[in-house]
N, C-alpha and C positions, 0 to 999 in steps of 0.2 A: 297244675291247676292255678288259675288266675282269677282274682276278684277285682274288677274295676271299681266296684262300689266300696270295698273295704280297703283298697290300696294294699293288697298283700298277694304274695305268690306262695304256693305250697309244692314242694317236691317231695316225691315218696320213692325211696330206694329199696327195692325188694331183692331178696336172693343174692345177698352180697357175696362177691367171690374175689379173692386176691390171689395173685400167683406171681412167682418169679421163676427163674431157671431151676432152683432147687426145691421149692416149697409151694404148697398151695393151701388156702384156708377158705372154707365155705361156711357162710352163716346162712343156713338154709331157712330157718324160721325166724329171722330178724327183718324188721324194716326200720329204716331211718326216715323220719318225717321231719323236713326243714320248713319252717315257716318263716318268711321274710315280709316285714312290714315297713311301710313308709313311716308310720307313727305307731308306737307300741300300744296296742289295745286289745281287749278281750274280744275274740272272734268265735264264730261257731266251731272252727276246728279245734281251738283250745278248749272250748267247753266239752266237745266230744272226747278229746284225749284225756281229759280229767275224769271221765266216766269209766275208762278201761285201765287195766294195769299197764303201766309204762314207766319207763326210766327217763326222767326229766334232766335236761341239761345239755350243754354243748358238747359236741365230740367231733373231732376231725376224722373224716372217713379215710383221709390220706394216712394220718398218723396211725389209726386203727390197722389199717392194711400193713403198714411197715412193721409195726410192733407184733402183729400176728404172724408174719412171715419170719421176722428176724428178732427174736426175743433177747438176743445179746446187745442189741442197741441200747444205749442210754435211755432210760425211760422214766427217770424220776418225776418229771414234770406231768407225766401222764399215768403214773401208777395208780392214783386213786380212781381215775375215770376208767382205766382198763380193768381194775379189779371189780368195780361196780357193775361194769358192762358184763364181765364174764359171770359174776355171781347172779346177775339178772337172767342171763341165758340159762344158767344151770337150774335156777329155781323155777323156770317155765317148762322144763322138760318133764 
C-alpha cells in the first residue's frame, strides 16, 4: 500500500514460512507490518496499530527465518527480540 499524500509505504507479510533442506517453520497466525516513511510522522496506520494488540519494534524477517530454522547459530544480538517474538506468539494462542 502506498500513500502519496503521506509519503509512506506499508507492506504486510502474512502466513510466514521459512524452509531449508532439513527444517521448516510456519508462523500461521502472524503478520509483520512494515511502515516506511520519508519523514517520520504519525499516520493513520500507526494510530490503528496502537488500538490493537501488537508487538512493536524492528525485526529482520531474514534473521527470524535463519534463527527459526537453525537455533544453533549464534544469536546473542537477536536473543531479546526472538524471545519477545516467541512470547508474543504463545500469549496470543
